[in-house]
C-alpha positions as CSV (number, residue, x, y, z in Angstrom):
1,M,152.5,86.4,138.1
2,D,151.3,85.2,134.7
3,N,153.6,83.8,132.0
4,F,153.6,87.1,130.0
5,L,154.9,89.1,133.0
6,R,157.5,86.4,133.8
7,E,158.7,86.5,130.2
8,I,159.0,90.3,130.4
9,E,160.8,90.1,133.7
10,S,163.3,87.5,132.4
11,W,163.9,89.6,129.2
12,I,164.6,92.7,131.2
13,I,167.1,90.9,133.5
14,E,168.8,89.2,130.6
15,N,169.1,92.4,128.5
16,F,169.5,95.1,131.1
17,G,170.3,93.5,134.5
18,K,168.6,93.0,137.8
19,K,168.5,96.7,138.7
20,D,166.3,97.6,135.8
21,V,163.7,94.9,136.7
22,N,162.9,97.1,139.7
23,A,161.8,99.9,137.3
24,F,159.6,97.3,135.6
25,Y,158.1,96.5,139.0
26,G,157.5,100.2,139.6
27,I,155.6,100.4,136.3
28,C,153.5,97.4,137.2
29,E,152.7,98.9,140.6
30,R,151.8,102.3,139.2
31,Y,149.7,101.1,136.2
32,A,148.3,97.8,137.6
33,G,144.9,97.1,136.1
34,N,145.2,99.6,133.3
35,T,145.8,99.1,129.7
36,V,149.1,100.5,128.6
37,Y,149.9,101.0,124.9
38,V,153.5,100.1,123.9
39,P,154.4,101.5,120.6
40,S,156.3,99.5,118.0
41,H,160.0,100.0,117.5
42,T,159.2,101.4,114.0
43,E,156.7,103.9,115.3
44,I,159.3,105.2,117.9
45,F,162.0,105.3,115.2
46,I,159.8,107.3,112.8
47,K,158.8,109.9,115.5
48,R,162.4,110.4,116.4
49,R,163.5,110.6,112.8
50,N,160.8,113.2,112.0
51,A,161.7,115.3,115.0
52,E,165.3,115.2,113.9
53,I,164.4,116.3,110.4
54,K,162.3,119.2,111.7
55,N,165.2,120.3,113.9
56,K,167.8,120.1,111.1
57,F,165.6,121.8,108.5
58,K,167.3,125.0,107.3
59,G,165.3,125.5,104.1
60,N,166.8,122.7,101.9
61,Y,164.3,119.8,101.4
62,F,166.5,118.1,98.9
63,E,169.5,117.8,101.2
64,L,167.4,116.2,104.0
65,A,165.7,113.9,101.6
66,Q,169.1,112.7,100.4
67,E,170.4,112.3,104.0
68,Y,167.4,110.3,105.2
69,G,166.6,108.4,102.0
70,L,163.2,110.0,101.6
71,S,161.6,111.9,98.8
72,E,161.4,115.7,98.9
73,S,157.6,115.5,99.2
74,Q,158.0,113.3,102.3
75,V,160.4,115.7,103.9
76,R,158.0,118.6,103.1
77,R,155.1,116.8,104.8
78,I,157.3,116.1,107.8
79,V,158.6,119.7,108.1
80,N,155.3,121.4,107.4
81,G,153.1,118.8,109.2
């Protein structure tokens, strides 16, 4: 196992426990030899936030803009996009 995989394994054990490292092994086994894209934390956050905004939208762009610290035009793009 190369250093990168050892580092991931150690990080999983340290942050989640030994049980979750088995899930990591399963991912390695299933996707071995393939390139797997891991999105950044920011990308995941934005996708979740946008989905939440779409679900909460009841016709008031301003209210959601205030709640999420965005401009009304950003909320419009999210809701209508």
